[in-house]
C-alpha atoms as an extended CHARMM CRD file, in Angstrom:
* protein
*
       118  EXT
         1         1  MET       CA             84.9800000000      147.4810000000       44.6010000000  PROA      1               0.0000000000
         2         2  GLU       CA             83.5570000000      144.2470000000       45.9960000000  PROA      2               0.0000000000
         3         3  LYS       CA             80.5110000000      144.4290000000       43.7070000000  PROA      3               0.0000000000
         4         4  PHE       CA             82.8070000000      145.1610000000       40.7480000000  PROA      4               0.0000000000
         5         5  GLY       CA             84.9000000000      142.0950000000       41.6310000000  PROA      5               0.0000000000
         6         6  GLU       CA             81.7900000000      139.9290000000       41.8270000000  PROA      6               0.0000000000
         7         7  LYS       CA             80.6120000000      141.1270000000       38.3930000000  PROA      7               0.0000000000
         8         8  LEU       CA             84.0640000000      140.5520000000       36.9190000000  PROA      8               0.0000000000
         9         9  GLY       CA             84.2110000000      137.0580000000       38.4410000000  PROA      9               0.0000000000
        10        10  MET       CA             80.8020000000      136.1410000000       37.0470000000  PROA      10              0.0000000000
        11        11  GLN       CA             81.9230000000      137.2260000000       33.5730000000  PROA      11              0.0000000000
        12        12  MET       CA             85.2830000000      135.4890000000       33.8740000000  PROA      12              0.0000000000
        13        13  ALA       CA             83.9870000000      132.1100000000       35.1060000000  PROA      13              0.0000000000
        14        14  PRO       CA             82.5600000000      130.8730000000       31.7660000000  PROA      14              0.0000000000
        15        15  ILE       CA             85.5430000000      132.1990000000       29.7710000000  PROA      15              0.0000000000
        16        16  CYS       CA             88.3910000000      130.9120000000       31.9850000000  PROA      16              0.0000000000
        17        17  PRO       CA             86.9750000000      128.1550000000       34.2350000000  PROA      17              0.0000000000
        18        18  GLU       CA             90.4610000000      126.7740000000       35.0370000000  PROA      18              0.0000000000
        19        19  VAL       CA             91.6840000000      130.0860000000       36.4550000000  PROA      19              0.0000000000
        20        20  PHE       CA             88.4500000000      130.6710000000       38.3560000000  PROA      20              0.0000000000
        21        21  THR       CA             88.5330000000      127.1420000000       39.8530000000  PROA      21              0.0000000000
        22        22  SER       CA             92.1800000000      127.6020000000       40.8280000000  PROA      22              0.0000000000
        23        23  LEU       CA             91.3870000000      130.8370000000       42.6740000000  PROA      23              0.0000000000
        24        24  VAL       CA             88.5130000000      129.2390000000       44.5720000000  PROA      24              0.0000000000
        25        25  GLU       CA             90.6600000000      126.2070000000       45.5750000000  PROA      25              0.0000000000
        26        26  GLN       CA             93.4960000000      128.4390000000       46.8040000000  PROA      26              0.0000000000
        27        27  GLU       CA             91.1020000000      130.4550000000       48.9430000000  PROA      27              0.0000000000
        28        28  GLY       CA             89.7700000000      127.2590000000       50.5350000000  PROA      28              0.0000000000
        29        29  ASP       CA             93.2920000000      126.0530000000       51.4030000000  PROA      29              0.0000000000
        30        30  ALA       CA             94.1160000000      129.1690000000       53.4100000000  PROA      30              0.0000000000
        31        31  SER       CA             95.1480000000      127.3300000000       56.5820000000  PROA      31              0.0000000000
        32        32  PRO       CA             98.5730000000      128.6280000000       57.5880000000  PROA      32              0.0000000000
        33        33  ALA       CA            101.4600000000      126.1930000000       57.6680000000  PROA      33              0.0000000000
        34        34  ASP       CA            103.3520000000      125.5030000000       60.8700000000  PROA      34              0.0000000000
        35        35  VAL       CA            106.5590000000      127.4680000000       61.3340000000  PROA      35              0.0000000000
        36        36  GLU       CA            109.7180000000      125.7100000000       62.5250000000  PROA      36              0.0000000000
        37        37  LEU       CA            112.0220000000      127.1420000000       65.1830000000  PROA      37              0.0000000000
        38        38  THR       CA            115.1790000000      125.8490000000       66.8600000000  PROA      38              0.0000000000
        39        39  GLY       CA            116.6860000000      127.3290000000       69.9750000000  PROA      39              0.0000000000
        40        40  GLN       CA            117.1720000000      127.1470000000       73.7210000000  PROA      40              0.0000000000
        41        41  VAL       CA            114.2910000000      127.5230000000       76.1630000000  PROA      41              0.0000000000
        42        42  ARG       CA            115.3310000000      130.5120000000       78.2590000000  PROA      42              0.0000000000
        43        43  THR       CA            112.3330000000      130.7320000000       80.5880000000  PROA      43              0.0000000000
        44        44  VAL       CA            109.0080000000      129.0350000000       81.2170000000  PROA      44              0.0000000000
        45        45  GLU       CA            106.1790000000      131.2490000000       82.4740000000  PROA      45              0.0000000000
        46        46  VAL       CA            103.5080000000      129.2590000000       84.3100000000  PROA      46              0.0000000000
        47        47  GLY       CA            100.2170000000      130.9840000000       85.0630000000  PROA      47              0.0000000000
        48        48  GLU       CA             96.7610000000      130.6910000000       83.5610000000  PROA      48              0.0000000000
        49        49  PHE       CA             98.6390000000      129.4090000000       80.5020000000  PROA      49              0.0000000000
        50        50  VAL       CA            102.2100000000      128.2380000000       79.9310000000  PROA      50              0.0000000000
        51        51  TYR       CA            104.5330000000      130.3710000000       77.8260000000  PROA      51              0.0000000000
        52        52  LEU       CA            107.9830000000      129.2810000000       76.6550000000  PROA      52              0.0000000000
        53        53  VAL       CA            110.5640000000      131.9150000000       75.7570000000  PROA      53              0.0000000000
        54        54  VAL       CA            112.9120000000      130.4050000000       73.1810000000  PROA      54              0.0000000000
        55        55  LYS       CA            116.1440000000      132.0720000000       72.0480000000  PROA      55              0.0000000000
        56        56  GLU       CA            117.4500000000      131.3090000000       68.5620000000  PROA      56              0.0000000000
        57        57  SER       CA            121.1770000000      131.1030000000       67.8220000000  PROA      57              0.0000000000
        58        58  SER       CA            120.8760000000      134.5560000000       66.2140000000  PROA      58              0.0000000000
        59        59  GLY       CA            119.8310000000      135.9560000000       69.6010000000  PROA      59              0.0000000000
        60        60  LYS       CA            116.2040000000      136.5890000000       68.6640000000  PROA      60              0.0000000000
        61        61  GLU       CA            113.7040000000      135.5450000000       71.3450000000  PROA      61              0.0000000000
        62        62  HSD       CA            110.2090000000      134.1930000000       70.7610000000  PROA      62              0.0000000000
        63        63  ARG       CA            107.3960000000      133.9120000000       73.2990000000  PROA      63              0.0000000000
        64        64  LEU       CA            105.2380000000      130.8900000000       72.4960000000  PROA      64              0.0000000000
        65        65  LEU       CA            101.9870000000      129.7240000000       74.0380000000  PROA      65              0.0000000000
        66        66  TRP       CA            101.3870000000      126.1090000000       75.0630000000  PROA      66              0.0000000000
        67        67  MET       CA             97.6290000000      126.0880000000       74.5510000000  PROA      67              0.0000000000
        68        68  GLU       CA             96.8170000000      122.6830000000       73.1200000000  PROA      68              0.0000000000
        69        69  TYR       CA             97.9910000000      119.0980000000       73.1190000000  PROA      69              0.0000000000
        70        70  PHE       CA            101.0280000000      118.1770000000       71.0400000000  PROA      70              0.0000000000
        71        71  PRO       CA            102.9200000000      114.8540000000       70.9230000000  PROA      71              0.0000000000
        72        72  GLY       CA            105.2090000000      114.5620000000       73.9530000000  PROA      72              0.0000000000
        73        73  SER       CA            103.4760000000      117.2550000000       75.9890000000  PROA      73              0.0000000000
        74        74  ASP       CA            102.3310000000      114.6750000000       78.5450000000  PROA      74              0.0000000000
        75        75  ASP       CA            105.9500000000      114.3320000000       79.7170000000  PROA      75              0.0000000000
        76        76  TYR       CA            105.9950000000      117.9980000000       80.8000000000  PROA      76              0.0000000000
        77        77  GLN       CA            102.4170000000      118.5440000000       81.9960000000  PROA      77              0.0000000000
        78        78  ASP       CA            103.2150000000      118.1290000000       85.6960000000  PROA      78              0.0000000000
        79        79  ASN       CA            106.3090000000      120.3350000000       85.5660000000  PROA      79              0.0000000000
        80        80  PRO       CA            106.5740000000      122.5420000000       82.4360000000  PROA      80              0.0000000000
        81        81  LYS       CA            109.6730000000      124.2080000000       83.8770000000  PROA      81              0.0000000000
        82        82  LYS       CA            111.6050000000      121.0250000000       82.9410000000  PROA      82              0.0000000000
        83        83  PHE       CA            111.8740000000      122.6600000000       79.4750000000  PROA      83              0.0000000000
        84        84  THR       CA            114.0890000000      125.4290000000       80.9070000000  PROA      84              0.0000000000
        85        85  GLY       CA            117.6100000000      125.3500000000       79.4970000000  PROA      85              0.0000000000
        86        86  LYS       CA            116.8600000000      122.6060000000       76.9600000000  PROA      86              0.0000000000
        87        87  GLN       CA            117.7220000000      122.8760000000       73.2890000000  PROA      87              0.0000000000
        88        88  VAL       CA            114.5080000000      122.3240000000       71.3220000000  PROA      88              0.0000000000
        89        89  SER       CA            113.2130000000      122.1090000000       67.8090000000  PROA      89              0.0000000000
        90        90  LEU       CA            109.5940000000      123.1460000000       67.7310000000  PROA      90              0.0000000000
        91        91  THR       CA            106.7650000000      124.0520000000       65.4270000000  PROA      91              0.0000000000
        92        92  TYR       CA            104.1150000000      126.6660000000       65.9860000000  PROA      92              0.0000000000
        93        93  LYS       CA            101.1890000000      128.2560000000       64.2180000000  PROA      93              0.0000000000
        94        94  LEU       CA            100.1020000000      131.8700000000       64.2750000000  PROA      94              0.0000000000
        95        95  VAL       CA             96.6640000000      132.3540000000       65.7930000000  PROA      95              0.0000000000
        96        96  GLU       CA             94.9120000000      135.6970000000       65.7330000000  PROA      96              0.0000000000
        97        97  SER       CA             93.8320000000      136.5680000000       69.2790000000  PROA      97              0.0000000000
        98        98  TYR       CA             91.7240000000      139.4210000000       70.6110000000  PROA      98              0.0000000000
        99        99  SER       CA             92.7190000000      141.4820000000       73.6250000000  PROA      99              0.0000000000
       100       100  PRO       CA             89.6200000000      143.0990000000       75.1300000000  PROA      100             0.0000000000
       101       101  LYS       CA             91.7900000000      145.2640000000       77.3830000000  PROA      101             0.0000000000
       102       102  ALA       CA             93.7630000000      146.7540000000       74.4630000000  PROA      102             0.0000000000
       103       103  LYS       CA             90.8260000000      146.3380000000       72.0240000000  PROA      103             0.0000000000
       104       104  VAL       CA             93.1090000000      144.9640000000       69.2910000000  PROA      104             0.0000000000
       105       105  TYR       CA             93.8380000000      141.6930000000       67.5250000000  PROA      105             0.0000000000
       106       106  TYR       CA             97.3760000000      140.3340000000       67.6340000000  PROA      106             0.0000000000
       107       107  ASP       CA             99.2000000000      137.1970000000       66.4880000000  PROA      107             0.0000000000
       108       108  THR       CA             99.9290000000      134.5570000000       69.1120000000  PROA      108             0.0000000000
       109       109  LYS       CA            102.5120000000      131.8220000000       68.4650000000  PROA      109             0.0000000000
       110       110  VAL       CA            100.8060000000      128.5780000000       69.5550000000  PROA      110             0.0000000000
       111       111  ILE       CA            103.0560000000      125.5290000000       69.9400000000  PROA      111             0.0000000000
       112       112  THR       CA            102.0470000000      122.5400000000       67.7910000000  PROA      112             0.0000000000
       113       113  GLY       CA            105.0530000000      120.2950000000       68.4950000000  PROA      113             0.0000000000
       114       114  ILE       CA            108.3090000000      120.1500000000       70.4350000000  PROA      114             0.0000000000
       115       115  GLN       CA            111.2660000000      117.8450000000       70.1150000000  PROA      115             0.0000000000
       116       116  VAL       CA            113.9220000000      118.0960000000       72.8420000000  PROA      116             0.0000000000
       117       117  MET       CA            117.3900000000      117.7750000000       71.3070000000  PROA      117             0.0000000000
       118       118  ASN       CA            120.2730000000      116.0440000000       73.0930000000  PROA      118             0.0000000000
């Protein structure tokens, strides 16, 4: 099927260059957008990494990984548990992670920004 697709693409490129160019540009822009989430930080798990468990108003809980710098993270570096109980609006991205123990890939929600609401 892949070889067939390549042949078809090579024949299509001179006939419909706009469509072909559009497909190539879309494939290059495949970086996933950040997802927004609002809720209350129920727990903060501090270990090798820091995980925040955030509960939405609908009752759904999300476990998010604090793995990289985001604006405002310096204020919580010394004591991440200060997030506990706070109402937050945050953004995260999905990162595919590999678990050698389970031998599977899974999506991890990595925090890209947090704003503490009053």
